[in-house]
Structure formats: C-alpha cells, structure tokens
C-alpha positions in Angstrom: 0.3 0.0 0.0 2.1 2.9 -1.3 1.5 6.0 0.6 1.0 9.6 -0.8 3.6 12.4 1.1 2.7 15.6 1.6 5.3 17.9 2.4 5.9 18.7 5.8 4.4 22.7 6.5 5.6 24.4 9.8 2.7 27.0 10.9 1.0 28.0 13.7 -1.9 25.6 14.2 -5.5 27.8 14.2 -7.7 27.3 16.8 -9.6 24.4 16.4 -13.4 25.3 16.4 -14.8 22.0 16.2 -13.1 19.6 18.7 -15.6 18.8 22.0 -12.4 19.2 24.3 -10.5 21.9 24.0 -6.7 19.6 24.0 -5.3 21.6 21.6 -3.8 23.8 23.6 -1.7 21.1 25.2 0.4 20.7 21.6 2.8 23.2 21.2 2.9 26.6 19.1 4.1 24.9 16.1 3.3 21.4 14.3 3.6 19.9 11.4 1.3 18.5 9.0 1.6 14.8 9.3 2.0 12.3 6.5 -1.2 10.4 5.8 -2.2 7.6 3.1 -5.7 6.6 1.5 -6.7 4.6 4.2 -7.2 7.4 6.5 -10.0 8.5 4.3 -12.4 5.7 5.7 -15.1 6.5 8.2 -13.8 4.2 10.8 -11.2 6.7 12.2 -11.7 8.3 15.6 -12.6 11.9 17.0 -9.2 12.6 17.0 -8.4 11.7 13.6 -11.2 13.5 12.0 -9.7 16.6 13.9 -6.3 16.4 12.8 -7.9 16.2 9.2 -10.1 19.3 9.6 -6.7 21.3 11.1 -4.7 19.7 7.5 -7.5 20.9 5.9 -7.8 24.7 7.4 -4.0 24.6 7.2 -4.4 23.7 3.6 -6.7 26.1 3.0 -5.2 29.6 4.7 -2.0 28.3 2.8 -4.0 28.5 -0.5 -5.3 31.3 0.1 -2.0 33.0 1.4 -0.9 32.7 -1.8 -4.0 33.1 -3.8 -3.8 36.5 -1.7 -0.1 37.2 -2.9 -0.8 36.4 -6.5 -3.6 38.6 -6.5 -1.5 41.9 -5.3 1.6 40.8 -7.7 -1.7 41.2 -10.1 -2.6 44.3 -8.6 0.7 46.1 -9.0 0.8 44.6 -12.8 -2.1 46.5 -13.0 -1.0 49.6 -11.5 2.0 49.8 -13.3 0.1 49.2 -16.8 -1.9 52.3 -16.1 0.6 54.3 -15.5 2.5 53.1 -18.7 -0.7 53.7 -20.7 -1.2 56.9 -19.1 2.4 57.6 -20.2 1.5 56.4 -23.8 -1.7 58.1 -23.8 0.5 61.8 -22.8 3.3 61.0 -25.5 0.4 60.1 -27.9 -0.8 63.7 -27.4 1.9 65.6 -27.5 3.3 63.9 -30.5 0.1 64.9 -32.6 -0.1 68.2 -31.5 3.7 68.6 -33.0 2.3 67.0 -36.4 -0.4 69.1 -36.3 2.3 71.8 -36.1 4.6 70.2 -38.3 1.5 69.8 -41.1 0.5 73.4 -40.5 4.2 74.8 -41.3 5.0 72.6 -44.1 1.4 73.4 -46.3 2.6 77.2 -45.3 6.1 76.5 -46.9 4.4 74.7 -49.6 2.1 78.4 -50.0 5.2 80.8 -50.1 6.7 78.0 -52.6 3.7 78.1 -54.9 3.8 82.0 -54.4 7.7 82.2 -55.0 7.2 80.1 -58.5 4.1 81.9 -60.1 6.3 84.9 -59.5 9.5 83.9 -61.5 7.1 82.9 -64.0 5.9 86.6 -64.4 9.3 87.9 -64.3 10.6 85.7 -66.8 7.5 86.6 -69.3 7.6 90.9 -68.6 11.2 90.6 -69.3 10.9 88.8 -72.9 10.5 85.6 -71.9 13.7 83.1 -72.3 15.3 84.2 -75.1 16.2 87.3 -73.4 17.0 85.8 -69.9 19.5 83.4 -71.8 21.0 86.6 -73.3 21.7 88.6 -70.4 23.4 85.3 -68.7 25.5 85.0 -71.8 26.7 88.5 -72.0 26.9 88.7 -67.8 29.5 85.4 -68.5 31.5 87.4 -71.4 31.4 90.6 -68.6 33.2 88.1 -66.3 35.5 87.0 -68.8 36.5 90.5 -69.8 37.3 91.5 -66.1 39.4 88.9 -65.6 41.2 89.4 -68.7 42.0 93.2 -68.1 43.3 92.4 -64.3 45.7 89.5 -65.4 47.1 91.2 -68.5 
C-alpha cells in the first residue's frame, strides 16, 4: 500500500473550532502536517483523526488563500504599472499629435509660399521678354566676367 507523501509544513495551528474538548492547548505552538495514506480516508477513524484531518484541511486552505492573496497582490501591482504606462503613452501620443499638426501647418505654409515664389518668377520671366532675353542676359554677364578677368591679369 503506497503512501502519498505531502511536504511537511510548519505553521501555527489555527484554533480548532470543531473539537469537543480543548486539548489543542496542550500541543506545542507549532506543528507539522503529518503524512497520511488513502486508508486514513475511511469513516472508521476516531474523533481525534477527524480533528487532525480538519486541522490539516484548514491549514491547507489558509496556505492556498495566502498564495492566492500574494498572486492577487502581484496582479494588482502589475495592473497599476500598466495603468501608469498607458497614461504615459497617452500623454506622449497627445504631444506627438500636437507636434505633427504644427508640422503639417508649417509644411502647408511653406508649400503656399513656394507656389507664390514660383508664380512670381514665371511672371518676371514673361515680363522681361521670355526665355530668349534671359539667355542673352546670362551670356552677356559671362562675357563681362571673362573680360574683367583678362583686364586684371594682363
């Protein structure tokens, strides 16, 4: 008959509400969870065995509740950190959206100014006689620069 072994847990025994007499006070302040086998689960056990079983179950449930409380505490801390991070991301996105809107306005103004300058340049070229006169002015300017160079170095 194989026994199922549970790890020994040392903890303070909870008050035993279910015992008829209070022999609980005679035991030490700390006790270990005894090993049990499947044969202990029959109904032929005495009141002392039932008290031990109830005490073990209470301790086991308290341990599980403590572990669940620790898990919930960690989960709560994680949720709080995620909340702070998401608020930070929200604020950063707000700042970046504002900067993008300002940049879009600046780009729109620059495009409008560039179109205006291009239009005025085209009008100036038309008023000065078109491309033919512009080319003549550029060629004459180059000739003047070459003649000045020759005069200075001769």
